[in-house]
C-alpha positions in Angstrom: 37.4 -29.3 4.4 40.1 -30.6 6.2 38.9 -34.0 5.5 38.4 -33.1 2.1 42.0 -32.0 1.8 43.5 -35.3 3.6 41.4 -37.5 1.1 42.7 -35.5 -1.7 46.4 -35.6 -0.8 46.1 -39.3 -0.4 44.9 -39.4 -3.9 47.6 -37.3 -5.3 50.3 -39.1 -3.4 49.6 -42.7 -4.9 48.5 -41.6 -8.0 51.7 -39.5 -8.8 54.1 -42.5 -7.3 52.8 -44.7 -9.5 53.1 -42.5 -12.7 56.7 -41.5 -11.8 57.4 -45.4 -11.5 56.3 -45.8 -15.1 57.9 -42.8 -16.5 61.1 -43.7 -14.5 61.2 -47.8 -15.2 60.4 -46.8 -18.8 63.5 -44.8 -19.1 65.7 -47.9 -18.4 67.9 -49.0 -21.4 67.8 -52.6 -19.9 64.5 -53.8 -19.1 63.3 -53.1 -15.6 61.2 -56.2 -13.9 58.8 -55.6 -11.0 59.8 -59.4 -10.0 63.9 -59.0 -10.3 63.9 -55.3 -8.8 63.5 -53.4 -6.2 61.6 -50.6 -6.0 64.3 -48.9 -4.5 66.4 -49.8 -7.4 64.6 -47.0 -9.5 66.1 -44.5 -7.0 69.6 -45.9 -7.0 72.0 -43.1 -8.4 74.8 -45.2 -9.8 74.9 -47.7 -12.1 76.4 -51.3 -11.8 75.4 -54.8 -10.8 73.8 -55.5 -7.6 74.3 -58.6 -5.2 72.1 -59.2 -2.3 69.6 -61.9 -1.9 68.9 -61.5 -6.1 71.9 -60.5 -8.5 70.8 -58.1 -10.9 71.9 -55.0 -12.9 70.6 -51.2 -11.8 71.1 -48.2 -13.8 67.9 -45.8 -13.4 68.8 -42.5 -15.3 65.9 -40.5 -13.8 66.4 -41.5 -10.2 66.6 -37.6 -9.4 62.8 -38.1 -10.3 62.0 -41.1 -8.4 63.5 -40.0 -5.4 61.9 -36.9 -5.5 58.2 -39.1 -6.1 59.4 -40.9 -2.9 59.4 -37.3 -0.6 56.3 -36.1 -2.2 54.5 -39.4 -1.4 56.2 -39.3 2.3 54.7 -35.6 2.7 51.3 -36.0 1.1 50.7 -39.1 2.8 51.9 -37.8 6.4 49.2 -34.9 5.3 46.6 -37.2 4.6 46.8 -39.0 8.1 46.7 -35.5 9.9 43.9 -34.1 7.9 41.5 -36.7 8.3 40.6 -36.5 11.6 36.9 -37.6 11.4 37.6 -40.8 10.1 39.2 -42.4 13.2 38.2 -43.1 16.8 38.9 -40.5 19.4 41.0 -42.2 21.9 44.1 -44.8 21.6 43.0 -46.8 18.8 42.5 -44.1 16.3 45.5 -42.0 17.8 47.7 -45.4 17.3 46.5 -45.9 13.6 47.4 -42.6 12.8 50.8 -42.5 14.3 51.7 -45.7 12.8 50.7 -44.1 9.1 52.9 -41.2 10.0 55.8 -43.6 10.8 55.2 -44.9 7.1 54.7 -41.5 5.4 58.4 -40.4 7.4 59.7 -43.9 6.0 58.9 -43.2 2.5 60.3 -39.7 2.3 63.3 -41.3 3.8 63.7 -43.7 1.4 63.8 -40.8 -1.2 66.3 -38.5 0.5 68.8 -41.7 1.3 69.1 -43.8 -1.7 69.8 -47.2 -1.3 73.5 -46.7 -2.7 74.0 -43.3 -1.1 73.1 -44.4 2.6 72.3 -48.0 3.0 71.1 -47.6 6.6 69.0 -44.8 6.4 67.4 -46.3 3.4 66.8 -49.7 5.4 65.3 -47.7 8.4 63.0 -45.8 5.9 61.9 -49.2 4.2 61.0 -50.6 7.7 59.1 -47.8 8.4 57.1 -47.8 5.6 56.4 -51.7 4.9 56.9 -52.8 8.7 55.2 -50.1 10.6 52.9 -49.0 7.9 51.6 -52.4 7.6 51.1 -52.4 11.3 48.9 -49.1 10.9 46.8 -50.8 8.3 46.1 -53.6 10.8 45.2 -50.7 13.6 43.2 -49.2 11.0 40.8 -51.8 11.2 40.0 -50.8 15.0 41.0 -47.5 14.4 38.7 -46.4 11.6 35.8 -44.5 13.5 32.2 -46.2 13.6 30.4 -44.5 11.2 33.2 -45.4 8.7 31.2 -48.4 6.5 32.4 -51.9 8.0 34.2 -52.8 4.4 37.1 -50.5 5.0 37.8 -51.9 8.2 38.0 -55.5 6.8 39.6 -54.2 3.8 42.2 -53.0 6.2 42.5 -56.3 8.3 42.7 -58.3 4.8 45.4 -56.2 3.3 47.2 -55.4 6.3 47.5 -59.3 7.2 48.8 -59.8 3.6 51.2 -57.1 3.5 52.5 -57.8 6.9 53.1 -61.6 5.8 54.9 -60.7 2.8 57.1 -58.6 5.0 58.1 -61.6 6.9 58.8 -63.5 3.6 60.7 -60.7 2.4 63.0 -60.8 5.6 63.7 -64.3 5.5 64.3 -63.9 1.5 61.1 -66.6 0.4 59.5 -65.1 -2.6 57.5 -67.9 -3.3 57.8 -67.5 -6.9 57.2 -64.0 -7.3 61.0 -62.8 -6.9 62.8 -60.7 -4.2 61.1 -57.3 -6.1 57.3 -59.1 -6.5 57.3 -60.0 -2.9 58.4 -56.6 -1.9 55.4 -54.9 -3.9 53.2 -57.3 -2.2 54.5 -55.9 1.3 54.8 -52.4 0.0 51.6 -51.8 -2.2 48.9 -52.6 -0.3 49.0 -49.6 1.9 49.1 -47.3 -0.8 46.3 -48.8 -2.8 43.8 -48.6 0.4 44.8 -45.1 1.0 44.3 -44.2 -2.7 40.9 -46.1 -2.5 39.7 -44.6 0.7 40.7 -41.2 -0.6 38.7 -41.9 -3.6 35.6 -43.1 -1.5 36.0 -39.8 0.8 36.1 -37.2 -1.9 32.6 -38.9 -3.1 31.3 -38.9 0.4 31.1 -42.7 0.2 33.2 -44.1 3.1 29.7 -44.4 5.3 28.3 -47.1 3.2 25.2 -46.4 0.7 24.5 -43.0 2.4 26.5 -40.0 2.1 29.1 -39.4 4.6 28.9 -36.1 6.6 31.7 -35.6 8.9 30.2 -35.2 12.6 31.3 -31.5 13.8 32.6 -30.9 17.3 30.4 -28.7 19.4 32.5 -25.8 19.3 32.2 -25.8 14.9 28.7 -26.2 15.6 28.5 -23.1 17.8 30.3 -21.4 15.1 28.1 -22.5 12.1 25.2 -21.1 14.4 
């Protein structure tokens, strides 16, 4: 039951984020661009021109909804990392991966609690945790997932983490490669969310172990209680 709750938490966390993202961006009077605008622009509480590496105009009427979605994402993402115990190896590899994912969850929540135009320092810290540490968590997941989890999930974690971490570096050095700063930011931020969403769905269907249904291994004390 704990694992199923963890999978549900991941699925709901990511689904609500993208649904709210669509609602909030559609409320803009001036078109919102995934290439030109940062994700954080949706949570800005004031209207006006923004400088930075890509000048743009920001005015998000539904910023409260977006910031609330960031917080919900963080809380549920953390719940998923905590509750999905049987997905992970026991020992340092599994613990490190889950700790990094927990740090990413904290970053998502912090980004919502401290919008970029309210407290830039805290918001940048949240973004660093969400994208920087979160992508490290993806890479660690490649080694931290339990042996009974199908190999493609480890390969997906390694590939997604590599792509996202590379995008993070390019974003840091302001090299959008034609995607725009907003586009490159999404390449850095979304692989973690999409991987967790897909893994959550697979966990709910019992298919994270490959062709056979995935049955969590009970600890000895759990087997005794069942007996």
